[in-house]
Every structure is written in C-alpha cells, then in structure tokens.
N, C-alpha and C positions, 0 to 999 in steps of 0.2 A: 507973345510967352503966359500959358493959360494966369487967369488968378487964382491963390489960394481958399482951396478948400477949407474954409477956420473947422469942419468937423474928418477931415482924415489931415491938415496939417499938423504934421508935431511938434511945432514951434510955438499955436495956439495951447498945446498938451504941455506941452515944459513952461509957459507963461503963467499959467492958471495953476501951475505945481509950485512954480515959482513964486507965486503972487500967496498961496497957502500956506508957506513954510513961513510966513514973513508975519500969520494973522496966532494972537497970544492964545493959545489951550493948557486947561492945565496939568498938567506933568506926573502919569502916574509915579515917579522916583519920588515926587515930594510928602509924599503920601506914607505916613508909620508901614514901614517896611512889614510884611510880614517874615516872620520865625521861619523860617525853614528847616525841616527834620530834626524839631527837638522832640518827636515823641521817644518817651522812654520804652524800655521794651515791656511794659506794663499793658501801655498802653500803641504801641504799633497795632495795625489792622494788618489783617488780612482778609482778601475776600473769600466766601465762599458764596458756588451757585450752589442751588437745590433747589429743586421742583418739589411742586405739593399741591396735592388732587384738590379742587376742586370749593370740594365741600369742605376746606379748610383755610384756603386764601380767599373766600370771600366776608366770610366772621372776621376776619384779621383786620384786610383790609379796612372794614367798616367800623371795626376797634380802633384798631390807627386814623383816624381822623373822628370818630367820639370821642379820643381821647387825646387829640394833638400831639399823638407823637408818632414818631416815624416807623414804617417796619420793621427796620432792622430794626432802631432799639429794643421793640417788643421781644423779635427774637432773638438777639442779644439777651435779652432778659431771660428770656424762657428757659435759653441753652444755659445761661449758667446756672441755671436753679434746680435745673434738672442737672444737671454735671454734680451742684453740691449733694444733691438728693440722694447721689448713686455713688456716694465717696472720691471723685473725683475731683476735683476740685476743693 
C-alpha cells in the first residue's frame, strides 16, 4: 500500500479543519449589532449615476480631497441647493 501524500490526503485536511475549529477567535455576534433598515423615508438613499465632463470632475475630486469630504456629499449638497433655488425642494 502506498504511503499517503499529506498534500493530497483528505484526512490531513480534515484534521487541520478540526484543529482549527478549536482555536478561540473573536465572534462577530459578540460585537454590537448594526441596526438594519432603520432609515426613515427622508434619509433613505437612492443610487444615481451621472456622467460629468472632465473639466468638472477633476476640480470636484480635488476639492473633495482638500475639504476632506466625499464627492457624493458635495454633489448631494449642490443638488439640494439647486433644487431649493428653483423652488423644487
């Protein structure tokens, strides 16, 4: 009978899996649970994909970095401001 190859022998892999389950690991469920779907309709998000000219995109990205704010927040603020100006919000 040939000698078992530890690289291909499943019993070796199963043994390693059995030993691994005995190692103490932090459990995710031990952490504070993240509330699911608690957003009110006013704060629920909808994804909008838009294309902008490079001449707008580059300064927007640069300002985002300088101000430490995400592009999505800057765009949302600009759209809200525009909708208020035209009386739609």
